[in-house]
C-alpha positions in Angstrom: 91.9 92.4 66.7 91.1 89.3 68.9 89.6 85.9 67.9 89.5 84.1 64.7 88.4 86.2 61.8 85.1 85.2 59.9 87.1 84.3 56.7 90.5 82.9 56.9 93.1 84.2 54.7 93.9 80.8 53.1 92.2 77.4 52.9 95.0 74.5 52.3 93.8 71.5 50.5 95.4 68.2 51.3 94.2 65.2 49.3 95.5 62.3 51.4 96.0 58.6 50.3 98.5 56.3 52.1 101.3 58.9 52.6 102.5 58.0 56.2 105.0 58.8 57.6 105.4 61.8 55.1 101.9 63.0 56.1 102.9 63.9 59.6 105.7 66.2 58.2 103.3 67.9 55.9 100.6 68.5 58.5 103.2 69.8 61.1 104.5 72.3 58.6 101.0 73.6 58.0 99.9 74.1 61.5 103.5 75.6 62.0 103.0 78.3 59.4 104.0 82.0 60.5 100.7 83.2 59.1 99.1 81.8 62.2 96.2 79.5 62.9 93.5 82.1 63.0 94.2 83.0 59.5 94.6 79.4 58.3 92.0 76.6 57.3 93.2 73.0 56.5 90.7 70.8 54.9 92.2 67.1 54.5 90.3 64.6 52.6 91.3 60.8 53.0 90.8 59.1 50.0 90.1 55.5 51.3 93.8 55.2 52.7 94.8 51.7 53.8 97.6 52.9 56.3 97.4 55.2 59.3 96.9 58.3 57.2 93.1 58.4 58.1 93.8 58.3 61.8 96.5 60.8 61.4 94.5 63.4 60.0 91.8 62.7 62.7 94.5 63.3 65.3 95.4 66.8 64.0 91.7 67.5 63.5 91.2 66.7 67.3 94.3 68.8 68.2 93.4 71.8 66.1 89.6 71.8 66.0 89.3 75.5 64.8 91.9 74.9 61.9 91.8 71.5 60.7 88.5 69.9 58.9 88.7 66.3 57.8 86.7 64.2 55.4 87.1 60.3 54.6 85.8 58.8 51.3 86.1 55.4 49.5 89.2 55.3 47.1 88.7 57.2 44.1 91.9 56.5 42.3 93.5 60.0 42.3 93.8 63.2 43.9 91.0 65.0 41.8 88.0 63.8 43.7 89.1 64.6 47.1 90.5 67.9 46.2 87.1 68.8 44.5 85.4 67.9 47.8 87.7 70.0 49.9 87.1 73.0 47.4 83.4 72.8 48.3 84.1 73.0 52.0 86.9 75.8 51.5 86.2 79.4 53.0 89.4 81.1 52.8 90.1 84.3 50.5 92.9 82.0 48.7 93.2 78.3 48.4 96.4 76.5 48.4 97.0 72.8 47.4 99.7 70.6 48.9 100.8 67.0 48.2 100.4 65.0 51.3 103.8 63.7 51.2 105.4 67.2 50.6 105.8 70.0 53.2 106.1 73.7 53.2 108.7 76.3 54.4 107.5 78.1 57.8 106.9 81.4 55.9 105.5 80.1 52.9 101.7 80.9 53.3 102.5 84.4 54.8 104.8 85.5 52.0 102.4 84.3 49.4 99.4 85.8 50.7 101.3 89.2 51.1 102.5 89.0 47.5 98.9 88.3 46.2 97.5 91.1 48.6 100.3 93.7 47.4 100.1 93.1 43.5 96.3 92.0 43.3 97.6 88.5 42.1 95.0 85.8 41.3 97.8 83.1 41.3 101.0 83.0 43.2 103.8 80.6 42.6 106.1 79.8 45.5 109.6 78.6 44.7 109.6 74.7 44.9 112.6 72.7 45.4 112.8 68.7 45.1 114.0 66.4 48.1 115.2 62.9 48.0 116.4 63.1 44.3 113.1 64.6 43.0 113.8 66.7 40.0 112.1 70.4 40.2 113.0 72.6 37.3 114.3 76.0 38.9 114.3 78.4 36.0 111.0 80.0 37.0 112.8 80.9 40.3 115.5 83.3 39.4 113.9 86.4 40.9 110.6 87.6 42.5 108.2 88.6 39.6 105.0 90.2 40.3 103.5 89.7 36.6 104.5 86.5 34.7 102.9 85.1 31.7 101.4 81.7 31.1 102.8 82.0 27.6 106.4 82.8 28.5 109.1 80.1 28.5 109.2 79.1 32.2 105.3 79.0 33.7 104.2 76.1 31.2 107.0 73.9 33.0 105.4 74.6 36.4 101.7 73.6 35.8 101.1 71.6 39.1 98.5 73.0 41.3 100.8 73.6 44.2 100.1 77.5 44.0 98.0 80.1 45.8 94.8 80.7 44.0 92.4 83.6 44.8 89.1 81.7 45.7 86.8 84.2 44.1 88.7 83.2 40.6 88.1 79.6 41.4 84.4 79.9 42.2 83.5 82.5 39.5 84.9 80.2 36.8 83.7 76.9 38.6 87.3 75.6 38.4 87.3 71.9 39.4 89.6 68.9 38.8 88.8 66.4 36.0 88.0 63.2 38.0 88.6 60.9 34.9 92.2 62.1 34.7 94.2 60.1 37.2 97.7 61.4 36.3 97.9 65.3 35.9 94.4 66.1 36.8 96.0 69.4 38.4 97.1 70.7 34.8 93.6 71.5 33.5 92.8 73.4 36.7 96.1 75.3 36.8 95.9 76.1 33.1 92.3 77.4 33.2 93.1 79.5 36.3 96.1 81.1 34.7 94.3 81.7 31.5 91.5 83.7 33.5 94.0 85.4 35.9 94.6 89.0 35.9 98.0 88.6 37.3 100.2 85.8 38.0 103.2 86.3 40.5 106.4 84.5 41.6 107.8 84.3 45.1 111.3 83.2 44.3 113.5 84.6 47.3 112.2 82.0 49.9 111.8 78.2 49.5 108.0 77.9 50.0 107.5 74.3 48.9 109.4 70.9 49.4 108.5 68.2 46.8 109.3 64.8 48.2 110.1 61.8 46.2 109.0 59.0 48.4 111.7 56.2 49.1 109.5 53.6 47.3 108.8 55.9 44.3 105.0 55.3 44.9 103.9 59.0 44.0 101.0 58.4 41.5 103.3 60.1 38.7 105.9 57.5 39.0 103.3 54.6 39.0 101.3 55.3 35.9 102.1 53.3 32.8 102.6 54.5 29.2 99.2 54.3 27.8 97.5 55.8 31.0 100.1 58.8 30.9 99.4 59.2 27.0 95.5 59.3 27.5 95.9 61.8 30.4 98.1 63.8 28.5 95.8 63.9 25.5 92.9 65.0 27.8 95.0 67.9 29.2 96.1 69.1 25.7 92.6 68.8 24.4 91.3 71.0 27.3 93.8 73.4 26.9 93.2 73.8 23.2 89.6 74.8 24.1 90.9 77.6 26.2 93.6 78.9 24.2 93.4 79.6 20.4 95.9 78.3 17.9 99.0 80.4 17.6 102.1 81.2 19.6 100.3 81.3 23.0 99.0 77.6 22.6 102.6 76.5 21.2 104.1 78.1 24.2 102.0 76.0 26.6 102.2 72.6 24.4 105.9 73.0 24.0 105.9 71.6 27.6 103.8 68.6 26.9 105.9 67.6 23.8 109.2 67.9 25.5 108.1 66.4 28.9 105.0 64.2 29.0 105.1 62.9 25.3 108.9 62.9 25.3 109.0 60.6 28.4 106.7 58.0 26.5 109.6 57.5 23.7 112.7 57.1 25.6 114.5 54.0 26.4 111.9 51.8 28.0 109.7 52.4 24.7 111.9 49.7 23.0 111.1 47.1 25.6 107.5 47.5 25.4 105.1 45.0 23.6 104.4 45.7 20.0 100.8 46.4 20.3 101.6 49.0 23.1 104.2 50.6 20.8 101.7 51.1 18.0 99.3 52.5 20.4 101.6 55.1 21.7 102.7 56.0 18.0 98.8 56.3 17.2 98.3 58.4 20.3 101.4 60.8 19.4 100.2 61.0 15.9 96.7 62.3 16.6 98.5 65.0 19.0 101.1 65.9 16.5 98.7 66.3 13.6 96.5 68.5 15.9 99.0 70.4 17.9 102.7 70.0 16.7 102.9 73.3 14.4 106.0 74.0 12.4 107.2 76.7 14.8 106.8 74.6 17.7 108.6 71.8 15.9 111.5 74.0 15.0 111.8 75.1 18.8 112.4 71.5 19.9 115.8 69.8 20.1 116.5 67.7 17.0 116.6 64.5 19.0 113.0 65.0 20.3 111.9 66.3 17.0 113.1 63.3 15.1 111.5 60.8 17.5 108.0 62.8 17.6 108.0 62.7 13.7 109.0 58.9 13.5 106.2 58.2 15.9 103.8 60.5 14.0 104.5 58.4 10.9 104.1 55.0 12.6 107.6 54.3 12.0 108.1 52.0 15.0 111.2 50.3 14.0 113.0 53.3 12.9 112.0 54.8 16.2 113.3 51.9 18.2 116.6 52.1 16.3 117.0 55.7 17.0 116.5 55.1 20.7 118.6 52.1 21.1 121.3 53.2 18.7 121.7 56.3 20.8 121.6 54.6 24.0 124.6 52.4 22.8 126.7 54.6 20.6 125.7 58.1 21.8 124.1 60.7 19.3 124.7 60.2 15.6 126.9 62.3 13.5 126.0 65.6 12.1 125.7 65.9 8.2 127.0 69.3 7.1 125.6 70.7 3.9 125.4 74.2 2.6 125.9 75.9 5.9 123.2 73.7 7.7 123.5 70.7 10.0 121.3 67.6 10.4 121.5 65.0 12.9 121.9 61.7 10.9 119.2 59.5 12.8 117.3 56.6 11.3 114.9 58.1 8.9 117.2 60.7 7.5 116.5 60.9 3.8 114.5 57.6 3.9 112.5 57.6 0.5 110.2 55.4 2.3 109.5 57.6 5.0 109.4 60.9 3.1 110.5 62.9 6.2 111.6 66.4 5.4 115.2 67.4 6.2 113.8 70.0 8.5 112.9 67.4 10.9 116.5 66.5 11.4 118.0 70.0 11.2 119.7 71.8 14.0 117.5 75.0 14.3 119.3 77.4 16.8 120.5 74.5 19.0 123.9 74.6 20.8 125.6 71.3 20.6 129.2 71.5 22.1 128.8 68.3 24.3 127.6 66.1 21.3 130.7 67.2 19.3 132.9 66.7 22.1 131.6 63.4 22.7 132.3 62.3 19.2 135.8 64.0 18.9 138.5 61.3 19.6 142.4 61.2 19.1 143.4 58.3 16.9 147.3 58.9 17.0 149.9 61.7 17.4 153.6 62.0 16.4 156.3 64.3 15.8 157.6 64.6 12.1 161.1 66.2 12.0 162.8 67.6 8.7 166.2 68.9 9.5 165.6 71.7 11.9 161.9 71.9 11.3 159.4 70.0 13.7 155.8 69.5 13.1 153.0 68.0 15.2 151.2 65.3 13.3 147.6 64.2 14.5 144.8 62.0 13.4 141.4 62.9 15.0 138.0 61.4 14.4 135.3 64.0 14.5 131.5 63.5 14.7 130.7 65.5 11.4 130.3 64.2 7.8 129.4 65.8 4.5 130.9 69.5 4.0 133.6 69.3 6.4 136.1 71.6 4.8 136.0 74.1 8.0 137.5 71.3 10.0 141.0 72.2 11.2 143.4 71.9 14.1 144.9 74.9 15.7 147.4 75.2 18.6 145.8 77.8 21.1 147.4 79.7 24.2 145.3 80.3 27.1 142.8 77.8 28.9 139.4 77.1 27.7 136.8 79.2 29.9 135.3 77.4 32.9 131.9 77.5 31.2 133.0 75.1 28.6 134.0 72.2 31.5 130.7 70.6 31.3 130.2 70.2 27.6 134.0 70.0 27.1 133.8 72.2 24.1 132.3 75.6 23.4 130.4 77.5 20.5 132.7 80.6 19.9 130.8 83.9 20.5 129.3 85.4 17.3 131.7 87.9 15.7 134.9 86.0 17.0 138.2 86.5 14.9 140.4 83.7 14.3 143.8 83.8 12.5 144.2 81.5 9.6 145.0 77.8 10.4 148.6 76.9 10.3 149.5 73.6 8.7 148.1 70.9 6.4 144.9 69.4 6.6 143.1 66.4 4.9 139.8 65.1 5.6 138.0 61.7 4.5 135.2 59.7 5.7 135.7 57.2 8.1 135.5 53.5 7.3 132.2 53.1 9.1 130.6 56.1 7.5 129.8 57.8 10.7 132.7 60.3 11.0 135.2 62.3 9.5 139.1 61.4 10.1 140.9 64.7 10.3 144.6 64.6 9.6 146.6 67.6 10.5 150.4 68.5 10.4 151.2 71.7 12.2 154.7 73.4 12.2 156.1 74.3 15.6 157.9 77.6 16.1 161.1 77.7 18.1 159.5 79.7 21.2 158.5 79.4 24.8 154.8 78.5 24.6 152.0 76.3 26.2 149.3 75.6 23.8 146.1 73.5 23.8 145.3 71.2 20.8 141.9 72.0 19.7 139.7 71.1 16.7 137.6 73.9 15.2 134.7 73.2 13.0 131.6 75.2 11.5 128.3 73.7 12.3 124.8 75.2 11.5 126.3 78.9 11.2 128.6 78.6 14.3 132.0 77.8 15.1 132.7 75.2 17.7 136.3 74.9 19.6 136.7 71.2 20.9 139.9 70.4 23.1 141.5 67.1 21.7 141.6 64.8 24.6 144.1 61.8 25.1 141.6 59.0 26.0 144.2 56.8 26.8 146.2 57.2 23.8 150.1 57.4 24.1 151.5 60.9 23.8 154.9 61.3 21.5 158.1 61.2 23.6 159.6 64.8 24.2 161.7 65.8 21.2 164.7 67.9 20.7 165.1 70.1 17.7 166.2 73.4 16.2 170.0 72.9 15.9 173.0 72.3 18.3 173.6 75.9 19.6 170.2 76.9 20.7 168.2 73.7 20.9 164.5 73.6 21.8 162.5 71.0 23.3 159.0 70.0 22.5 156.6 67.8 24.8 153.0 66.6 24.4 151.2 66.1 27.8 147.6 65.7 29.1 146.5 68.3 31.6 144.4 67.5 34.5 141.3 67.5 32.4 142.8 65.1 29.9 143.2 67.6 27.1 146.4 67.6 25.2 148.7 70.3 25.5 152.0 71.0 23.6 154.8 72.9 25.4 157.8 74.3 23.5 160.9 76.1 24.9 164.6 76.2 25.0 166.2 72.8 26.0 168.5 74.8 28.4 166.6 77.7 29.5 168.9 80.7 30.8 169.2 80.9 34.6 167.4 83.6 36.5 169.4 86.3 38.2 170.2 85.4 41.8 167.9 87.9 43.3 164.9 86.5 41.3 165.6 82.9 42.2 165.6 84.0 46.0 162.4 85.7 45.6 160.9 82.6 44.0 162.3 80.3 46.8 160.7 82.8 49.5 157.4 82.8 47.9 157.3 79.0 47.5 158.3 78.8 51.3 155.4 81.2 52.3 152.9 79.3 50.3 154.0 76.1 51.8 153.4 77.6 55.4 149.9 78.8 54.5 149.0 75.4 53.4 
């Protein structure tokens, strides 16, 4: 076959507005695609740029006259109108959208078109990564998948239009971008395409798309203010509600909007907004929560977000500001333990004036090792010796209140699993088997009412051992193991005990991770046989040479 086919495989739409010098890399990545120029069409629409972007796309059109088409129009305020104009000119079997400050991997289009042709896919999502500090969620891209659902846990968090769409699907349903939605105008298009698609596929074994955060953070998503983002989110959700009937599928899609778009409106900068804007944001969230925040969806959210949304829904601006500012200053609040359940004690908890149900504050299937570790603090430690008996006495502050009878301290041999390093604690696997805690324990509410002071007295056995000091506590049906950290507190001096004839030594130290460790062993350990000592010396010498 020679010459350019009558119908290119793919039309790439580029909506352009003031994206130099990033635009050049974007366009170079398109004309350099391995799919070849004869199978490619590029439609670039300049939306009234005031920099050199218009001239740059003209330069590419002149250089690649059979491939690059260009339109110029007055500024419309967003990417929707230029994208719609480009769709009117598109002739490819598939259409692909790219931000004019982003760029593609060399084989991106070839791989996605092949995927669509092989599997009969109407939508193909190519792996996307962020550059220059731009965050892109990666959980959708764990493996190639020929058939993913819009109603699964991952795709709702990837609703940008940076995908390959079968153009027959686009035209059959007259899919276009809403031109009155300056932020997120690609979501209604993407959601509707996915609702109608016979099959949605993922190409995960190749980085197709590089999403760039500009050095001046001038991407439109980063520039929009709170009320504009709220208005756009409401329009997106209302549009989606008209496509997806109420129930689990709609909840799956809207989980994204409550945990992403709406969550971002009630973070730290909310506190600094003027009072009228705060009230408008809360009123907007109230309308959306009343309409779409079902009980199952609410239960699936983290307690922190659920509480903030419910406070906003109640119009409790002061309590919402307190919840945000207090957590920023002091960390997450303590957990109130009661009848096997756990409640995050945010402002509004059991406030008769607000009448929010306890369920708003409850941990529902949420794993919280990091929050417990952050609220666990060593107050003091010492040895208590009575005759030949030695005990470790500890006072530890832990971030739970209420039914804290499960809280104990154990001395545990063996290291914590590496998977617990980030959170600095872990939830034990279901079905775990723990021996009874040794020692005496008392628990009392801290003076500030925001923690429990746990006092432990743990007897030591005269044996050789290295054991970590760890708090164990039951929270919401799970048992958590929390290493006690020194955090600058002095450790008790090493202590000799257990008689004169065969004395033992106990020492408290911090390991390289700052965790408290107790070592016990004979004060005068028996010498190793000569052969064993020589082998140890030779092994050490070999290791030194390798270093």
